[in-house]
N, C-alpha and C positions, 0 to 999 in steps of 0.2 A: 798555809805558807809560813815562812819564817816570821812574817810580819805579825802573825797571831800571838807570838810568844815574846814580843819585844819588851813587855813590862815584866814578865816573869823571869826572863833571862838576866835582867839587871841585878836583882838581889842574890840570885844563885851564883852569878859570876863574881860578885863582890865577896862572896863567902869562899871563893876558891874552887868552885865547881866548874869543870869544863862543860860548856853548853854548846851543843851542835844543833842548830836550827836548820831544818830541811825544807826545801821547796819541792813539792811533788811535780812531776811533769805537767806543764800547762798552768803552773802557778808561780807567781813571782817571775823571775827572769828565766826559769827553767822551761825550755821548749818541750812541748808534747809531741813525740813522734805520732804520726797519724794512725799507726797500728797499735798504739798503746791503749790497753783496756784498763778501766779504772776499777778492777776488782780489789778487794782487801788483800788477797794473796799477792797479786802483782805489785801492789804498793808496798807491802811488807818486804817482798824480795828486793824492791828498789831501794828501800832503806838500808838493808843489810849490804847489798852490793855497793852502794855509795860509801857507807862507813868503812867497809873492808878496803875499798879503793884508797882511803886516806889512812889506813893502818889501824882501824878500830875493829877488833874482833869480838868485843863484848862490851856491853854498857851496864852501868850500875842501875840505871832507871830509864825506861821508855815512857815519854810523856806525850799524851795525845789529847786533842780537844775536839769535841763534836764527832763528825765522821772520822776524823783522824784518830780518835780514841779506839774506834773499831779496827783501824789498821794496826795500831800499836798492840792491841790485844791479839791480833793475828800472829804476832811473833811467837806466841806460846805454842802455836801449831807449826808454823813454817821453820822456825829456828828456836827450839825449846830452851836452849841454854844461852841464848844471846843476851837477854835482859834479866837482871837479878830481881828487879821490882818494876812496878808499873804505876803510873798516875793517869787516871781517866777522868777528864774534866768535862762536864756537861755532855757526857757520852750519849750517843744514840744507843738504842737497846736492841731488843729482839723482835720489834715490830715497828710499823710506821709511827712517827711522832706527829704531834698536832700541826706542825708547820708544813708537813708534806701534803701537797694537794693529793687527791686520790692517786695511790701509787701507780696503778696501770696508766693513768694519764701522764704521770711524771715520767714513766718509762717511754711513753710515746713521744713526749717532748724531747727526751734525751736522744732518741733515734732521729727525730726531725732535724736536730741541729746539724746532722751530717748530710742533709739534702740541700742541694744548691737552691738559692733564693729563699726557700722556706726556712732554712737554717738562720738566715739573717733576721727574718721577721720574728722567729721564735726567740732568738737571743735578745732582741729589743724588748719583747714582752716580758722576758725573764728579768731583765734589768729593772723594769718598773715594779714587778712583783717583789724583787729583793729590796727595793727602796721602801716599799710598803711595810716589809718585815723589819725595817730598821737598819739594814746593812748599808755601809758607806760605799756605794758603788763607785764613787769618784776615786776611791783609793785602789781600785782593782786595775790590773793590767789587761792587755789584749786577751780576749777569750776566757778570762778567769771566771766570769759569771756563767758562761756556757759550760765550761769544764766543771763548775760546781754542780750544775744540773746533771751532767754526765755521771758524776760521782754519786749523786742521790739516786739516779735511775739504775745504777749498777750494784747497789748495795745488796748483799746477800744476808738476810736476817737469820737464816738457819746457820750460816757460818758464824755470825755474831754470837748466837746462843751457844754454839759448840765451843768457841774460844773462851767465853765467860765461864762455862762449866768447867773447862780444863783449868783455868786460873783458880777457880774455887776448889776443885779436887786436889790440885797441887798445893793449895794453901800458900800461894805466893803472895808476898807483900804488895798491897794495892792501896793507893790513896784515891778515894772516890770523891770528887768534888761536884757540888750542885748548888744552884740558887733557886729558891722557892718561886721567884718571879720569872723563871726562864720561860720566854714566850715561844720557844721552839720544842723543848723536851718537857713533857708534863711529869708531875710528881709520880704518877703510877709507873712510868718507865724507870725512874730512879729506884723505886721500890723493887721492881722486878730484877733490875741489875743487882741490887743489894742482896736480894734473896738468893739469886744464883751463886753469888760469891760467898754466901754463908754469912752475910753481914746483917745489920739491923735495918728494918724498914723505918720510915719516918715515925710511924706510930710506936714502933718498938723503942726508938731513941727517946721519944717523949716521956717514956716511963722511967728513964734512967736519969737520976739527978746529976751524975757526973758527966752526962753528955749534953747538958743543956747550955752549951756555949760558954765562951770565955767572957767573963764580966768586963774584962779590959777592952773588948771589942764588941760593941753593941750590934754589929752586923752579923755576928755568928749566932746561929740558932742552935746548931748541934755540932759538937766535935767529939766523935765517938771512936773508941779503939776497940777492935775485936781481934784477938790473937795478935798477929803482926800487921794488921791492916787498919786503916783509919778513914773515917768518913767526915767530910767537912761540908756542912750545909749552911748556906748564907741566906739572910733575909732578902737581900737584893743583889744586884750584879747582873741579872738577866743571863743571857747565853754566854757572856764574856766575863765570867767570874775571874779569869786569870788576869784580866786588865784591872778590875776594880778592887780585887783582893789579892794582888800579887804578893805583897809582903807576908801576909798570913799564910798563904799557900806555900810560898817558898820556905818559910820556917818549918812547916809540916814536912815538906819534902826533904829538907836538910836533916831533920830529926830521923826520918826513915833511913836516909842514906848512911847516917852515922851508926845506925843499928844493924846494918847489913853484915 
């Protein structure tokens, strides 16, 4: 939801960038129609339809976090010329990540949410599970936890891989952000995404003296540029690097925007 980007939006807006934060159906105050399916393609189409409705036919950068990064990456397939560059923060990859309970079970839970009575029980259990993972469930609105499970259950990893390959083949500018202590997305998935995009893996960045972080920021482990793309790897920040490293990430995004 728009809430995920409240910290990152501030330095970007102060720099004169127009920032449009979007609530997907069923998140924040946006109501989910009962027939809305949470596929990456449907959500990418939702983004474009919404923006075009307010007079925006093209964006300089699409920014996505976690599952939202998979949606933003889908724009390269659904609307190839809509975004000039991309920022994928703590992105999911081409397979299940470590926080996903066995994926078939996750899909079953997603389906159970739409069954009377059983859906309420399932949602209550999911809230407990999310709290264990460190999510602030108290900040969510009605059905947001349940809808998050629907999102996880509907993700198409083949579609994710296709979109990442297309981004890499087109050599579009990408800022790829990650924290080494991410408790949801493991290092191997970051490496896989990097490789598909034609960027450096963590071990590859370790061999480059000019990628070993900014001495002015002790939280930065690697800051590597490959062609027109950039990788930001932080020591900490967990899954919410855009909260804890908002200023550093915003500076990198602004530099990319200025070079478009």
